[in-house]
C-alpha positions in Angstrom: -66.5 71.5 65.8 -68.7 71.0 68.6 -67.6 68.5 70.5 -64.3 68.0 72.3 -61.4 66.5 70.5 -59.1 64.0 72.1 -55.4 65.2 72.8 -53.2 63.5 70.1 -50.3 64.1 72.6 -51.6 62.1 75.3 -51.6 59.0 73.4 -49.4 59.5 70.5 -46.7 59.6 68.0 -44.1 60.9 69.8 -40.4 60.9 68.8 -37.7 62.4 71.3 -34.2 63.3 70.4 -32.1 62.4 73.2 -29.7 65.3 74.7 -26.4 64.6 71.9 -28.6 64.5 68.6 -30.3 68.0 69.7 -27.2 69.3 70.3 -25.6 68.6 67.0 -28.5 69.6 65.4 -28.8 73.4 67.3 -24.9 74.1 66.9 -25.6 73.1 63.1 -27.9 75.7 62.9 -26.1 78.3 65.2 -22.9 77.8 62.7 -25.0 78.4 59.4 -25.9 81.5 61.1 -22.5 82.6 62.5 -21.2 82.2 58.8 -24.2 84.1 56.6 -25.9 86.3 59.1 -29.5 85.9 58.1 -31.6 82.1 57.7 -32.8 84.0 54.4 -29.2 84.5 53.3 -28.8 82.8 49.6 -25.8 81.4 50.6 -26.9 79.9 53.9 -29.7 78.0 51.8 -27.2 77.0 49.5 -24.8 75.4 52.6 -28.2 73.7 54.0 -27.9 70.5 52.3 -23.9 70.0 52.3 -24.5 70.6 56.5 -27.7 68.5 56.6 -25.6 65.4 55.1 -23.2 66.0 57.7 -25.8 64.7 60.6 -26.1 61.9 62.9 -28.2 58.9 61.7 -30.2 59.2 64.8 -31.4 62.4 63.5 -32.4 61.1 60.2 -34.2 57.8 62.0 -36.5 60.1 64.0 -37.1 62.0 60.8 -38.5 58.7 58.9 -41.2 59.3 57.1 -44.6 58.9 59.2 -45.2 55.2 59.7 -48.7 54.9 61.6 -52.3 55.9 60.3 -52.2 59.0 62.0 -50.0 60.5 59.1 -47.9 62.6 62.2 -45.7 62.7 64.6 -44.3 65.2 67.1 -40.7 65.5 67.3 -39.4 66.4 70.8 -36.4 67.5 72.5 -35.1 70.8 70.9 -34.7 73.6 73.4 -36.4 77.1 73.1 -34.6 79.5 75.4 -38.2 81.1 76.7 -35.8 84.1 78.4 -33.9 85.3 75.6 -37.3 84.9 73.3 -38.4 88.0 71.3 -41.7 89.0 72.2 -44.2 87.4 69.4 -44.3 89.4 66.5 -47.3 91.3 65.4 -47.3 90.2 62.0 -45.3 88.2 59.8 -44.0 91.0 58.4 -42.3 92.4 61.4 -41.1 89.4 62.2 -37.7 89.6 60.2 -35.4 87.1 61.6 -37.0 86.9 64.7 -35.7 83.5 66.6 -33.8 82.9 63.4 -32.1 79.5 65.1 -35.2 78.1 64.4 -35.6 79.0 61.2 -31.9 77.6 60.3 -33.1 74.5 62.4 -36.4 74.0 60.4 -34.6 74.2 56.9 -31.8 71.1 58.2 -34.9 69.1 59.5 -36.7 70.0 55.7 -33.6 69.0 54.2 -33.2 65.9 55.9 -36.8 64.7 54.9 -37.0 66.5 51.7 -36.6 69.2 50.0 -37.8 73.2 51.0 -40.2 75.1 49.3 -41.5 78.6 49.4 -44.0 80.4 47.7 -42.8 83.6 45.5 -46.5 85.0 46.2 -46.2 84.4 50.1 -44.5 85.6 53.0 -42.0 87.4 50.6 -40.7 83.9 49.5 -39.5 82.8 52.9 -39.1 79.3 53.4 -39.6 79.1 57.2 -43.0 81.4 57.9 -43.9 83.0 61.1 -47.7 82.1 62.1 -49.1 84.6 64.8 -52.1 86.2 65.2 -52.8 89.6 63.2 -55.0 92.3 64.0 -57.7 92.8 61.8 -57.8 89.3 60.4 -58.7 87.4 63.4 -61.8 86.3 61.5 -59.9 85.0 58.2 -59.5 82.0 57.2 -55.5 81.9 57.6 -52.9 81.4 60.0 -53.1 84.8 61.0 -56.7 84.2 62.1 -57.7 83.6 65.8 -61.3 84.4 67.1 -62.6 81.8 63.9 -61.9 78.0 63.7 -59.6 77.4 61.3 -61.0 74.8 59.4 -59.3 71.5 58.9 -57.5 71.8 55.3 -54.8 71.1 53.2 -51.9 73.4 53.2 -52.0 75.3 49.8 -55.0 72.7 48.6 -55.3 74.9 45.5 -51.7 74.6 44.1 -50.5 71.3 42.3 -47.1 72.0 44.0 -48.0 72.0 47.3 -46.5 70.5 50.1 -45.9 66.5 50.8 -44.7 67.3 54.3 -45.7 70.7 56.8 -43.6 71.7 59.7 -45.3 73.1 62.7 -42.7 74.6 65.5 -43.9 75.6 68.6 -41.8 79.0 69.8 -44.9 79.7 72.4 -48.4 78.8 73.6 -49.0 80.1 77.1 -52.7 79.0 76.8 -52.4 75.8 75.3 -54.0 76.6 71.9 -54.6 73.2 69.9 -54.0 72.1 66.7 -56.3 70.2 65.5 -55.3 67.3 62.8 -57.7 64.6 61.1 -56.2 61.8 58.7 -57.9 60.4 55.9 -55.9 57.0 56.8 -58.7 56.9 59.7 -61.7 57.5 58.0 -64.7 55.3 56.8 -66.5 55.8 53.5 -67.8 54.2 51.0 -66.1 53.0 47.4 -68.7 54.6 45.7 -68.0 58.0 47.9 -64.3 57.6 46.9 -65.4 56.9 42.9 -67.5 60.3 43.2 -65.0 62.5 45.2 -61.9 61.3 42.4 -63.6 62.9 40.1 -62.5 66.9 39.4 -66.1 68.4 39.9 -65.0 71.7 41.5 -61.9 73.9 42.3 -60.1 74.6 45.1 -59.7 78.5 45.4 -56.4 80.3 46.5 -56.9 81.1 50.1 -56.7 85.1 51.4 -52.9 84.5 51.6 -52.2 84.6 48.2 -53.8 88.2 46.9 -52.3 87.6 44.1 -53.3 84.7 43.0 -57.1 85.7 44.0 -56.8 88.1 41.3 -55.6 85.5 38.7 -57.0 85.3 34.9 -56.9 81.9 34.8 -60.0 80.3 35.0 -60.5 78.1 38.5 -59.3 74.6 37.6 -61.7 71.9 38.8 -59.4 68.5 41.0 -60.3 65.7 43.0 -61.1 65.8 46.4 -60.2 62.0 47.6 -58.3 59.5 45.5 -56.3 56.3 45.8 -52.9 56.9 44.8 -49.9 54.7 45.2 -49.4 55.0 48.7 -53.1 54.5 49.9 -55.9 57.1 50.5 -54.7 60.4 49.6 -56.7 63.9 49.7 -56.9 67.4 48.8 -59.4 69.4 50.9 -60.2 73.3 51.9 -63.7 73.5 52.3 -63.2 77.1 53.1 -62.0 78.0 49.5 -64.4 75.4 48.0 -67.4 76.5 45.8 -69.3 73.0 46.6 -72.4 74.8 45.5 -71.2 74.6 42.5 -70.9 70.8 42.4 -73.4 68.2 41.1 -75.6 67.2 44.1 -73.9 63.7 44.6 -70.8 64.9 45.0 -71.9 67.6 47.3 -73.1 64.7 49.4 -70.4 62.6 49.3 -68.5 65.7 50.1 -70.5 66.2 53.6 -69.8 62.7 54.5 -66.4 62.6 54.1 -66.2 66.5 56.4 -68.4 64.4 58.8 -65.7 61.5 58.7 -62.5 63.7 58.9 -64.7 65.5 62.2 -65.2 62.0 63.7 -61.5 61.2 63.8 -60.1 65.0 64.8 -57.4 65.2 67.4 -55.9 67.6 68.8 -52.1 68.4 69.3 -51.2 71.0 72.3 -47.7 72.0 71.3 -45.2 73.0 73.4 -42.2 75.0 73.1 -39.3 73.3 71.4 -41.6 70.7 69.7 -41.9 70.4 66.3 -45.4 68.8 64.5 -44.4 66.6 61.5 -47.9 66.7 59.4 -48.1 64.3 56.1 -49.9 67.0 53.8 -51.1 64.2 51.0 -53.0 62.3 53.5 -53.8 64.9 56.9 -55.9 68.1 56.8 -55.1 70.3 59.8 -56.6 73.3 61.8 -56.9 75.2 64.8 -59.4 75.8 67.8 -60.3 79.3 68.0 -58.8 82.0 70.5 -58.6 85.2 71.7 -55.4 86.9 70.9 -54.1 89.7 73.4 -51.6 91.4 70.8 -49.1 92.2 73.4 -46.3 90.0 72.5 -47.1 86.8 74.4 -49.4 85.2 71.7 -49.2 81.7 70.3 -46.7 81.8 67.6 -45.5 79.1 65.4 -42.9 78.6 62.5 -43.8 76.7 59.4 -41.8 75.5 56.8 -42.8 73.4 53.9 -41.4 70.2 52.4 -41.4 68.2 49.0 -40.3 64.6 48.6 -38.7 63.8 45.7 -40.3 60.8 43.9 -43.7 60.6 46.1 -46.4 58.9 44.7 -49.1 60.6 46.0 -50.6 63.0 43.3 -53.5 62.9 40.9 -52.3 62.5 37.2 -54.4 65.4 36.0 -52.4 68.2 38.0 -50.0 67.9 36.1 -51.6 70.4 33.8 -53.4 72.5 36.7 -52.0 76.3 36.0 -51.6 76.9 40.1 -53.6 80.2 39.7 -50.0 81.7 38.4 -48.2 81.0 42.1 -44.3 80.2 41.8 -43.0 77.4 43.9 -39.0 78.4 44.6 -37.7 75.3 45.7 -34.2 75.2 48.0 -30.8 74.2 46.8 -30.1 70.5 46.5 
């Protein structure tokens, strides 16, 4: 991506929580931590739906489905205490319960929006992930990278149980590093290309954060890339893990045109502490611009939560038969 992209937060779908709603949500998250100690405690997960059900309707309105072609919005108004915030963890595995209040907050938001999900094979089954640069992984196509462009992609595109919604909450971003986003509802592609890309022609392989899935004995499952669902144009896209050379020429050409269109409509979202980017993972691909990590506790730090929306009809019918490379989706209690 060589050209500059517009900052979506300059023009864009912003939903501001009023002080009372923000305080209610923060207090509810704090009470969950007081009662159960850790955001990873099974009893906290079990208690979250009941707490979420008692939150004010104003919060539900702010968390309503993405209602524009952008397929995303930024939720503002939640506090981050910069003075009390821990240093950016060196790796997700040593984060423990860093900024635990935000883990509980995101679990409540995810429960208001749908149902939180986790992965047995990623970040030890945590429902809230810490996204931080890690030494030795600078050039990977994962959230732990830094020195390379993180290619626009559907989150967990390899799996039929992937999230409908993705939340990225900013803890620290002193360098204004941008998340990129591009919506399938803003692209211009021909009916022929949609038909071509709707055909399961190539697989999407597990990314480098799923080492067990990468060694799965299951044969790769071919999947569609772009199709019309009950709610509109939908995509499943991860070029860094798609062996496009295995596809027929017609498919490769249509795929490249889709890539070009997604690049054309790409916007950048430079999150500030306390802002939460909510992305429709069925409609929007997201990525990140490259940056130079310092690894000194001051680097960019996001928290990520994934949400499944019950009853949503966006998936291609053939996905029901996919094996998911043996990866198990964990669902929080209803």
